[in-house]
DOMARNU-781622 format. One record per atom (N, C-alpha, C): x, y, z. Coordinates in steps of 0.001 Angstrom, whole numbers, padded with zeros to 6 digits, always signed. Atoms other than C-alpha are relative to their C-alpha. Layout:
# residues N
XYZ;...
This chain:
# residues 94
-000603-001274-000354;-011037-017878-030819;+000081+000093+001520;-000152-000115-001444;-009634-017416-027336;+000082+001465+000400;-000051-001361-000523;-010028-014318-025241;+001239+000146+000857;-001149-000301-000841;-007063-012693-023574;-000442+000943+001093;+000338-000821-001149;-007458-011268-020127;+001279+000489+000655;-001145-000507-000749;-005061-009064-018240;-000370-000017+001480;+000209+000048-001437;-004635-009284-014500;-000388+001402+000496;+000454-001270-000557;-006516-006541-012628;+001021+000494+001018;-000954-000591-000926;-004154-004194-010790;-000541+001338+000462;+000576-001214-000565;-005665-001583-008508;+000940+001184-000146;-000979-001093+000084;-002447+000455-008638;-000140+000797-001299;+000158-000685+001280;-003178+001299-012279;-001114+001039+000024;+001145-000894-000062;-006346+003126-011229;+000141+001083+001058;-000239-001014-001020;-004894+005176-008373;+000862+001097-000614;-000702-001046+000752;-003957+008300-010319;+000316+001230+000845;-000194-001224-000790;-004299+011069-007709;+000185-000346+001474;-000144+000168-001455;-003464+011526-004036;-001365-000293+000629;+001345+000213-000531;-007211+011698-003368;-000448-001442-000234;+000336+001399+000294;-007749+008331-005096;+000676-000923+001009;-000783+000852-000893;-005020+006808-002941;-000525+000054+001425;+000482-000139-001371;-006353+008197+000331;-001401-000601+000165;+001331+000605-000064;-009944+007155-000434;+000103-001523+000008;-000229+001443+000038;-008726+003656-001280;+000515-000493+001355;-000565+000414-001284;-006666+003455+001917;-001052+000089+001106;+001078-000128-000995;-009583+004732+004039;-000985-001158-000097;+000933+001120+000186;-011878+002081+002546;+000602-001293+000536;-000662+001212-000505;-009331-000627+003352;+000107+000013+001518;-000064-000106-001460;-008907+000661+006915;-001336-000374+000641;+001326+000294-000538;-012658+000347+007459;-000259-001494+000135;+000182+001456-000062;-012407-003410+006883;+000655-000628+001226;-000675+000458-001221;-010161-003743+009969;+000709-001344-000185;-000738+001217+000320;-008115-006495+008300;+001468+000373-000198;-001415-000393+000102;-004350-006137+008925;+000652-000377-001328;-000596+000420+001276;-003415-008102+005783;-000478+000902-001133;+000543-000886+001024;-005693-005927+003644;+000647+001380+000090;-000617-001311-000194;-004204-002758+005133;+001435-000016-000519;-001370+000122+000506;-000652-003940+004422;-000005-000081-001518;+000094+000135+001455;-001670-004931+000889;-000375+001341-000633;+000392-001312+000519;-003328-001515+000383;+001200+000937-000047;-001214-000817+000015;-000075+000194+001345;+000915-000423-001140;-000796+000499+001117;+001689-002026-001176;-000531+000482-001335;+000624-000473+001249;-000769-001053-003901;+000308+001487-000200;-000291-001433+000091;-000313+002644-003128;+001478+000216-000299;-001447-000106+000251;+003456+002163-003049;+000321-000280-001462;-000230+000293+001414;+003361+000578-006513;-000509+001126-000887;+000557-001104+000784;+001168+003409-007796;+000934+001215+000024;-000904-001148-000133;+003653+005997-006499;+001417-000304-000479;-001356+000372+000401;+006830+004075-007283;+000744-000684+001137;-000614+000787-001060;+008348+001299-005202;+001476+000340+000200;-001428-000308-000110;+011962+002277-005968;+000221+001236+000865;-000131-001220-000796;+011528+005764-004546;-000375-000264+001454;+000395+000335-001365;+009730+004360-001504;+001123-000745+000714;-001121+000742-000585;+012612+001951-000906;+001105+000966+000404;-001024-001000-000293;+015040+004850-001067;-000383+000839+001222;+000456-000872-001088;+012951+006977+001327;-000138-000711+001341;+000183+000741-001254;+012389+004225+003898;+001263-000710+000457;-001192+000773-000341;+015774+002515+003774;-000266-001494+000026;+000375+001414+000075;+014011-000804+003167;+000137-000421-001467;-000190+000448+001381;+014892-002847+000078;-001345-000161-000708;+001215+000208+000790;+012362-003086-002746;-000581-001382+000266;+000455+001370-000239;+012190-006840-002227;-000650-000119+001373;+000557+000015-001351;+011596-006338+001489;-001359+000668+000061;+001292-000692+000035;+008807-003871+000780;-001061-000840-000695;+000961+000848+000705;+007145-006149-001767;-000482-001128+000908;+000360+001113-000877;+007237-009005+000748;-000878+000472+001163;+000726-000495-001175;+006055-006971+003756;-001388+000512-000355;+001258-000650+000377;+003273-005194+001847;-000821-000828-000974;+000718+000874+000928;+002010-008171-000125;-001358-000445+000531;+001211+000565-000600;-000771-009059+002293;+000285-001383+000530;-000439+001317-000471;+001012-012370+002808;+001052+000168+001101;-001036-000271-000995;+003800-010797+004873;-000621+000423+001322;+000449-000440-001316;+003575-009779+008497;+000942+001112+000450;-000949-001068-000290;+005297-006383+008682;-000092+000472+001447;-000008-000612-001324;+006359-004884+011974;-000681+001359-000098;+000672-001296+000001;+004504-001770+013019;+000973+001111-000377;-001013-000994+000367;+007749+000189+012640;+000103+000109-001525;-000035-000010+001464;+007772-000804+008960;-001207+000747-000546;+001223-000686+000420;+004177+000355+008546;+000146+001503+000209;-000176-001427-000281;+005063+003678+010163;+000969+000649-000983;-000950-000533+000991;+008082+004194+007870;-000669+000158-001358;+000652-000020+001309;+005987+003372+004818;-001056+001101-000054;+001042-001038+000029;+003045+005614+005744;+000624+001388-000028;-000671-001306-000002;+005401+008504+006481;+000564+000310-001384;-000593-000206+001321;+007251+008054+003174;-001059+000212-001082;+001081-000166+000978;+003933+007836+001282;-000810+001269+000236;+000752-001212-000305;+002639+011005+002942;-001363-000278+000589;+001268+000379-000630;-000109+009194+004819;+000137+000234+001496;-000012-000257-001438;-000912+010410+008320;-001102-000821+000642;+000984+000786-000738;-002627+007969+010652;-000480+000817+001195;+000521-000693-001178;-004894+009401+013332;-001095-000841+000647;+001013+000736-000756;-007223+008104+016007;-001323+000759-000011;+001339-000563-000036;-010951+008656+016072;-000868-000933+000833;+000875+000819-000821;-013500+007445+018599;-001004-000732-000905;+000959+000755+000829;-015717+004693+017201;-001390+000086+000535;
């Protein structure tokens, strides 16, 4: 008898805005640019990539690539995505 496993997808567990912001904050604390981009991609999938593409003017394929953690998005792309997702970045003294 073989067991079947499904691939874990964080986006499936981000149900509320609070869940999404807590997840993003945790990823920001790691100070890893690839992780931060990937976290935005996960949140985008949880909210709906098609709508995000429409709101940012960036193709779905372009968003998937840029926010995969493997891509290297420009900061302008990150700013468009955070704005469209309703995420406000702010500075805080460390």
